[in-house]
C-alpha positions as CSV (number, residue, x, y, z in Angstrom):
1,M,15.6,-30.1,59.0
2,T,14.3,-30.1,62.6
3,A,11.8,-33.2,62.1
4,P,11.9,-35.7,65.2
5,T,13.5,-38.8,64.4
6,T,14.5,-41.9,66.3
7,T,18.0,-42.3,66.8
8,A,20.9,-44.1,68.5
9,P,22.4,-42.4,71.6
10,R,25.3,-39.8,70.3
11,K,28.4,-39.8,72.6
12,G,30.7,-37.2,72.7
13,G,29.1,-33.8,74.2
14,R,25.7,-33.2,76.1
15,W,23.1,-34.6,73.6
16,I,19.4,-34.6,74.4
17,E,17.6,-37.7,72.6
18,Q,13.8,-37.0,73.1
19,W,12.4,-32.8,72.0
20,D,9.1,-32.4,71.2
21,P,8.4,-28.6,71.9
22,E,5.1,-28.6,70.8
23,D,3.9,-31.0,73.4
24,E,2.6,-28.2,76.0
25,G,3.1,-31.1,79.1
26,F,6.8,-31.8,78.0
27,W,7.6,-27.9,77.0
28,K,5.8,-26.6,80.5
29,E,8.1,-29.7,82.6
30,T,11.5,-29.3,81.3
31,G,11.1,-28.1,77.7
32,E,10.9,-24.0,78.2
33,R,13.7,-23.9,80.6
34,T,16.2,-26.3,78.6
35,A,15.3,-23.7,75.6
36,R,15.8,-20.6,77.5
37,R,19.0,-21.4,78.5
38,N,20.3,-22.7,75.2
39,L,18.9,-19.1,74.3
40,V,20.8,-17.3,76.4
41,F,24.1,-18.7,75.3
42,S,23.2,-18.6,72.1
43,V,22.7,-15.0,72.2
44,L,25.7,-14.8,73.7
45,S,27.9,-16.1,70.6
46,E,25.8,-14.7,67.8
47,H,26.1,-11.2,69.5
48,I,30.2,-11.5,69.6
49,G,29.8,-13.2,66.3
50,F,27.9,-9.8,65.0
51,S,30.7,-7.8,66.6
52,I,33.7,-9.4,64.7
53,W,31.6,-9.4,61.5
54,T,31.0,-5.5,61.8
55,L,34.4,-4.8,63.0
56,W,35.8,-3.1,59.8
57,S,32.8,-0.9,59.8
58,V,35.0,0.4,63.1
59,M,38.7,-0.4,62.0
60,V,38.0,2.0,59.3
61,L,37.3,5.1,61.2
62,F,41.1,4.6,62.7
63,M,42.5,4.6,59.2
64,G,43.2,8.4,58.6
65,P,45.2,9.7,55.9
66,E,48.2,7.8,56.6
67,Y,46.7,5.0,55.6
68,G,46.4,5.8,51.9
69,I,43.0,4.3,51.1
70,D,40.1,6.8,49.9
71,P,36.6,6.3,50.9
72,A,35.9,3.9,47.9
73,G,38.3,1.4,49.1
74,K,37.2,1.7,52.8
75,F,33.7,0.8,51.4
76,F,35.1,-2.2,49.3
77,L,36.6,-3.1,52.2
78,V,33.2,-3.3,54.5
79,A,31.3,-4.8,51.4
80,M,33.6,-8.2,51.1
81,A,33.1,-8.4,54.9
82,T,29.7,-8.8,54.0
83,L,29.9,-10.8,51.3
84,V,31.6,-13.5,53.1
85,G,29.5,-12.9,56.0
86,A,26.4,-13.7,53.8
87,V,27.7,-16.6,51.8
88,I,29.0,-18.7,54.8
89,R,25.7,-18.6,56.1
90,V,24.8,-21.9,54.1
91,P,27.2,-24.1,55.2
92,Y,26.8,-22.4,59.0
93,T,23.1,-23.4,58.9
94,F,23.7,-27.3,57.8
95,A,26.7,-27.9,60.2
96,V,23.8,-27.4,63.5
97,A,22.1,-30.8,62.4
98,R,25.6,-32.5,61.4
99,F,27.6,-31.5,64.2
100,G,25.0,-30.4,66.9
101,G,24.0,-27.1,68.4
102,R,26.0,-26.9,71.1
103,N,29.1,-28.4,69.4
104,W,28.7,-26.3,66.6
105,T,28.7,-22.9,68.6
106,I,31.9,-23.9,70.4
107,F,33.3,-24.1,66.9
108,A,32.2,-21.1,65.5
109,A,32.7,-18.9,68.4
110,S,36.4,-20.0,68.4
111,M,36.7,-19.3,65.0
112,L,36.4,-15.6,65.9
113,L,39.7,-15.6,67.1
114,L,41.2,-16.0,63.7
115,P,40.3,-12.5,62.1
116,T,40.5,-10.7,65.8
117,I,44.3,-11.6,66.2
118,A,45.0,-11.5,62.3
119,A,43.9,-7.7,63.0
120,F,45.5,-7.1,65.6
121,A,48.8,-8.5,64.3
122,V,48.7,-6.1,60.8
123,M,46.5,-2.9,62.1
124,E,49.0,0.0,61.5
125,P,50.0,2.7,58.8
126,G,52.3,1.0,56.1
127,T,50.1,-2.6,55.7
128,S,49.5,-3.2,52.4
129,Y,45.7,-3.1,51.1
130,T,45.6,-6.8,50.4
131,T,46.4,-7.4,53.8
132,F,43.4,-5.6,55.3
133,M,41.8,-6.9,52.4
134,L,42.2,-10.7,53.5
135,C,41.4,-9.6,57.5
136,A,38.4,-8.1,56.5
137,L,37.5,-10.8,54.3
138,L,38.2,-13.5,57.6
139,T,35.7,-11.3,59.5
140,G,32.7,-12.8,57.6
141,V,32.9,-16.1,59.7
142,G,30.8,-13.6,61.9
143,G,28.3,-13.3,59.9
144,G,27.6,-17.2,59.8
145,N,27.1,-17.5,63.6
146,F,23.6,-15.4,62.8
147,A,22.8,-18.6,60.5
148,S,23.4,-21.4,62.7
149,S,22.4,-19.7,66.1
150,M,19.0,-19.1,64.7
151,T,18.5,-22.7,62.9
152,N,19.5,-24.1,66.1
153,I,17.3,-22.1,68.3
154,N,14.2,-22.2,65.7
155,S,14.4,-26.1,66.6
156,F,14.1,-25.5,70.4
157,F,10.9,-23.6,70.5
158,P,7.0,-24.5,69.4
159,L,5.8,-22.8,66.7
160,R,3.6,-20.3,69.0
161,K,6.8,-19.1,70.3
162,K,8.9,-18.8,67.5
163,G,8.4,-15.1,66.7
164,W,9.3,-14.1,70.0
165,A,12.4,-16.6,70.6
166,L,14.1,-15.9,67.2
167,G,13.1,-12.3,67.5
168,L,14.9,-12.2,70.9
169,N,17.7,-14.7,69.4
170,A,18.5,-12.5,66.5
171,G,18.1,-9.0,68.0
172,G,20.5,-9.9,71.0
173,G,22.8,-11.0,68.4
174,N,22.4,-7.5,66.2
175,I,22.9,-5.9,69.0
176,G,26.5,-6.7,69.1
177,V,26.8,-4.5,66.2
178,P,26.3,-1.3,68.1
179,V,28.2,-2.6,71.1
180,V,31.4,-3.2,68.9
181,Q,30.6,0.7,67.7
182,L,30.2,1.9,71.5
183,V,33.2,0.0,72.7
184,A,35.4,2.0,69.7
185,L,33.7,4.9,70.7
186,G,35.3,4.9,74.2
187,V,38.7,3.4,72.9
188,I,38.9,6.3,70.4
189,G,37.8,9.2,73.1
190,A,40.4,7.9,75.4
191,S,42.6,8.2,72.7
192,G,43.6,4.5,72.0
193,G,44.2,2.8,68.8
194,P,42.6,-0.3,67.2
195,R,44.8,-2.5,68.9
196,V,43.4,-1.8,72.1
197,L,39.7,-2.5,71.0
198,L,41.3,-5.8,69.6
199,G,42.8,-6.5,72.6
200,I,39.3,-6.2,74.3
201,Y,37.4,-8.6,72.1
202,I,39.7,-11.7,72.2
203,P,39.1,-12.9,75.7
204,L,35.4,-12.1,75.4
205,I,35.7,-14.5,72.6
206,A,37.6,-17.1,74.3
207,A,34.7,-16.8,76.9
208,S,31.5,-17.4,74.4
209,A,33.0,-20.6,73.5
210,V,33.6,-22.1,77.2
211,C,30.3,-20.7,77.9
212,A,28.8,-22.7,75.1
213,A,30.6,-25.8,75.9
214,L,29.3,-25.6,79.7
215,F,25.8,-24.5,79.1
216,M,24.5,-25.3,75.6
217,D,23.0,-28.6,74.5
218,N,22.8,-30.7,71.3
219,L,19.2,-32.2,69.8
220,A,20.1,-35.6,68.6
221,P,16.4,-35.7,67.2
222,V,17.6,-32.9,64.4
223,K,19.4,-34.0,61.2
224,N,19.8,-32.4,57.9
225,D,16.9,-33.4,55.6
226,T,18.3,-33.5,51.8
227,G,14.8,-33.9,50.6
228,A,13.9,-30.9,52.8
229,A,16.5,-28.8,51.6
230,K,15.9,-29.5,48.0
231,E,11.8,-29.1,48.4
232,A,13.1,-25.2,49.9
233,V,15.1,-24.6,47.1
234,R,12.1,-25.1,44.4
235,D,9.6,-23.4,46.7
236,P,8.8,-20.2,45.2
237,H,8.3,-18.8,49.0
238,T,11.7,-19.2,49.8
239,W,12.6,-16.9,47.3
240,I,10.2,-14.7,47.7
241,M,11.2,-14.3,51.7
242,A,14.7,-13.9,50.5
243,F,13.7,-11.0,48.6
244,L,11.8,-9.4,51.3
245,Y,14.8,-10.1,53.7
246,I,17.3,-8.3,51.9
247,G,14.9,-5.5,52.5
248,T,14.8,-5.5,56.3
249,F,18.2,-7.5,57.1
250,G,20.1,-6.3,54.1
251,S,19.5,-2.7,54.7
252,F,20.0,-3.4,58.7
253,I,23.2,-5.0,58.3
254,G,24.6,-2.7,55.1
255,Y,23.6,0.6,56.8
256,S,25.5,-0.7,60.3
257,F,28.6,-1.0,58.1
258,A,28.2,2.3,56.0
259,F,26.8,4.7,58.3
260,G,30.1,5.9,60.2
261,L,31.6,6.0,56.9
262,V,28.8,8.2,55.1
263,L,29.0,10.7,57.8
264,Q,32.6,11.2,57.3
265,T,32.7,11.1,53.5
266,Q,29.6,13.4,53.0
267,F,29.1,15.4,56.3
268,G,33.1,15.7,57.2
269,R,32.5,13.9,60.4
270,T,35.5,13.3,62.4
271,P,36.4,9.7,63.5
272,L,35.3,10.6,67.3
273,Q,32.2,12.4,65.9
274,A,31.0,9.9,63.9
275,A,31.3,7.0,66.2
276,S,29.0,8.9,68.8
277,I,26.5,8.5,66.3
278,T,27.2,5.4,64.3
279,F,25.9,3.2,67.2
280,I,22.3,4.9,67.9
281,G,20.5,3.4,64.9
282,P,22.0,-0.1,65.1
283,L,21.5,-0.2,68.8
284,L,18.0,0.9,68.4
285,G,17.3,-1.5,65.3
286,S,18.6,-4.2,67.3
287,L,16.3,-4.1,70.4
288,I,13.1,-3.7,68.3
289,R,13.7,-6.9,66.6
290,P,12.3,-8.8,69.3
291,V,9.1,-6.3,69.0
292,G,9.1,-7.1,65.6
293,G,8.4,-11.0,66.4
294,W,6.2,-10.3,69.0
295,L,3.6,-7.8,66.7
296,A,3.9,-10.8,63.9
297,D,2.6,-13.5,66.3
298,R,-0.1,-11.0,67.4
299,Y,-1.1,-9.4,64.3
300,G,0.3,-11.5,61.4
301,G,3.8,-11.1,59.7
302,A,2.5,-10.2,56.4
303,R,0.8,-7.4,57.8
304,I,3.6,-5.8,59.8
305,T,5.9,-6.5,57.1
306,L,3.7,-4.5,54.6
307,W,3.3,-1.4,56.8
308,N,7.0,-1.6,57.8
309,F,8.3,-1.2,54.3
310,V,5.8,1.9,53.8
311,G,7.7,3.4,56.8
312,M,10.9,2.1,55.3
313,A,10.0,4.4,52.0
314,L,9.2,7.1,53.9
315,A,11.9,7.2,56.1
316,T,14.3,7.1,52.8
317,A,12.7,9.7,51.2
318,V,13.4,11.9,54.1
319,V,16.9,11.0,54.0
320,V,17.2,11.9,50.0
321,L,15.7,14.9,50.9
322,A,17.8,15.7,53.6
323,S,21.1,14.5,51.5
324,T,20.2,16.9,48.7
325,Q,19.8,20.0,51.5
326,K,23.0,19.2,53.5
327,S,21.1,18.9,56.4
328,L,22.9,16.7,59.2
329,P,20.4,16.8,61.9
330,L,17.8,15.7,59.4
331,F,20.0,13.3,57.8
332,T,20.8,11.7,61.1
333,A,17.3,11.7,62.8
334,A,15.7,9.9,59.7
335,F,18.4,7.3,59.1
336,I,18.1,6.7,62.6
337,V,14.3,6.1,61.8
338,L,15.4,3.6,58.9
339,F,17.3,1.7,61.2
340,V,14.4,1.3,63.6
341,L,12.1,0.2,61.0
342,S,14.9,-2.3,59.7
343,G,14.7,-3.9,62.8
344,L,11.4,-4.0,63.1
345,G,11.1,-5.5,59.9
346,N,13.6,-8.2,60.6
347,G,11.4,-9.8,63.0
348,S,8.5,-9.6,61.2
349,T,9.7,-11.1,58.0
350,Y,11.6,-13.9,59.7
351,K,8.3,-15.1,61.8
352,M,6.8,-15.5,58.4
353,I,8.8,-18.0,57.5
354,P,7.6,-20.9,59.7
355,G,4.3,-19.4,59.3
356,I,4.2,-19.8,55.5
357,F,5.2,-23.5,55.7
358,Q,2.8,-24.1,58.0
359,A,0.1,-22.6,56.2
360,K,1.3,-24.8,53.4
361,A,1.0,-27.9,55.2
362,V,-2.6,-26.8,56.4
363,A,-3.6,-26.4,53.0
364,K,-1.9,-30.0,52.0
365,G,-4.5,-31.8,54.5
366,L,-2.1,-32.0,57.1
367,T,-3.0,-31.4,60.9
368,G,-1.7,-32.0,64.2
369,E,2.0,-33.2,64.4
370,A,1.9,-33.9,60.7
371,A,1.7,-30.2,60.1
372,A,4.0,-28.8,62.4
373,A,6.8,-32.0,61.3
374,Y,6.2,-30.5,57.5
375,G,6.3,-27.0,58.9
376,R,10.0,-27.3,60.7
377,R,11.4,-29.4,57.8
378,L,10.7,-26.5,55.1
379,S,11.3,-23.5,57.5
380,G,14.5,-25.3,58.8
381,A,15.8,-25.8,55.6
382,S,15.0,-22.4,54.0
383,M,16.4,-20.2,56.8
384,G,19.9,-20.5,56.0
385,L,19.5,-19.6,52.3
386,I,16.7,-16.7,52.9
387,G,19.4,-15.7,55.8
388,A,22.4,-15.8,53.1
389,V,20.4,-14.0,50.3
390,G,19.3,-11.6,52.8
391,A,22.7,-10.6,54.2
392,L,23.6,-10.0,50.5
393,G,21.2,-6.9,50.7
394,G,24.4,-5.1,52.9
395,L,26.9,-6.0,50.1
396,G,24.6,-4.7,47.4
397,I,24.0,-1.1,50.3
398,N,28.2,-1.1,50.5
399,L,28.7,-1.0,46.7
400,A,25.9,1.0,45.8
401,F,27.6,3.6,48.3
402,R,30.9,3.2,47.1
403,Q,29.6,4.1,43.2
404,S,27.6,6.6,44.2
405,F,30.3,8.5,46.0
406,Q,32.6,7.8,43.4
407,T,30.1,9.0,40.5
408,V,28.3,12.2,42.3
409,G,30.2,12.7,45.4
410,S,27.5,12.1,48.1
411,G,25.3,9.1,49.0
412,T,22.0,10.4,46.9
413,G,22.3,8.3,44.3
414,A,22.2,5.3,46.2
415,F,19.3,6.5,48.8
416,V,16.7,6.9,45.6
417,G,18.0,3.2,44.6
418,F,16.9,1.8,48.0
419,L,13.7,3.8,48.1
420,A,12.6,2.2,44.7
421,F,14.0,-1.2,46.3
422,Y,11.4,-0.6,49.4
423,A,8.2,-0.2,46.9
424,A,9.1,-3.5,45.0
425,C,9.2,-5.1,48.7
426,F,5.9,-3.6,49.6
427,V,4.0,-4.3,46.4
428,M,5.8,-8.3,46.5
429,T,4.3,-8.8,50.0
430,W,1.1,-7.4,49.0
431,A,0.5,-9.4,45.7
432,V,1.7,-12.6,47.4
433,Y,0.6,-12.7,51.1
434,L,-2.5,-10.2,51.5
435,R,-4.1,-10.0,48.5
436,R,-6.0,-13.3,49.3
437,T,-7.4,-13.0,52.3
438,A,-9.7,-15.6,53.0
439,P,-9.2,-18.5,55.2
440,A,-8.5,-21.6,53.8
441,P,-10.8,-24.4,54.4
442,T,-10.5,-27.1,57.1
443,P,-9.1,-30.5,55.3
444,S,-12.7,-32.2,55.9
445,A,-14.2,-29.2,54.3
446,V,-12.2,-29.5,50.8
447,A,-13.5,-32.2,48.0
448,P,-11.2,-34.5,47.3
449,E,-11.2,-32.9,43.6
450,A,-10.5,-28.9,44.7
451,K,-7.2,-27.7,45.6
452,P,-7.6,-25.7,49.1
453,Q,-7.1,-21.8,48.8
454,L,-4.1,-21.0,50.4
455,S,-4.2,-17.7,52.9
456,Y,-1.2,-16.4,54.4
457,A,-2.2,-13.1,56.0
458,E,-2.1,-14.4,59.4
459,V,1.7,-15.6,59.0
């Protein structure tokens, strides 16, 4: 998806015709400065996109008995927002190469006005559940911003910097979740209604679109590669990483939507009490995501991901204990730890993607720019699909909570299921990426008839 090509100059917008971040001379002279500028404004747009995507995790806190919606109905509202945000990531991924990263960011940022203005118009008691559902579905466009932003930034940075850059881009975007929750806390604390919150975000959305137009660039060498997309779909690593990303990002986004509702429903917290706690976990999980990418750059994403799933399983076990004992302090502390670990794992799993395909390139006998180009093609093509499937984990989490509260009146059953899933992720990571740690031989040392043994421990 991101292989350099010879292209005719493109008109209409800021187009960079030549881009080779792996060339250290080019990177130091002009590439790094340009890449960092695009990263800053990509983060801004993605940040607001996450805020709008998770808007209904906040809206439901405003919806008291006068709205006539039970907890199961509220969980279903936020689940549908998660669903659309996951599915729309696939076309958003390919839109970057088709229209240009800058051009698509302008469009994607502007699209956020649609669900925000719609919610502003209907957010009051007496509105039908179907109308609220349609508004929640519209907020899914904010989830697509992540896929296009990550695909775009992946093209700007060299392999040695991708862990840091992708972690920072994603972390800055993820932090839109606690920010909208913090703003909601301020609005609730000031006795304001949901329209006040929406009114704050409408001008911010417009500002992000304007900033993208003024300060971002399109990369002409980046184009959609149908062959790479088909190859990525057929590659088992795409689906393995999607499975692991369900465990990390799916947990982060699912818990972000559900945390406030769980506190209200299971522990009887008021909207103000729930809002005063809800933002802490997503905030810490967002801030630590770049650290996960940095640790993966330094020690290998597979190792960090493996032990991260151990931590997530242990934190979930404590959540189950606290849930059965009805201990709000222990439950809250363990849940926040779970958020932090999900954020750390987000950074390490996403760093694994380019590393895996780079390792495959080396195993094929490719070296230098040829290996880097292969890695960029396959990692770029797979990221949208992995991000989409991973986000579906958030849908699963909210549907699991809905079923658990309907069946037993608490979230304990759902957490037991999450614990089993983290154990499966641990086994998958070890079996595929760490069981064999022998270094892959150099191409010159491989006999023509021998097939190199892949090693992914360092990815």
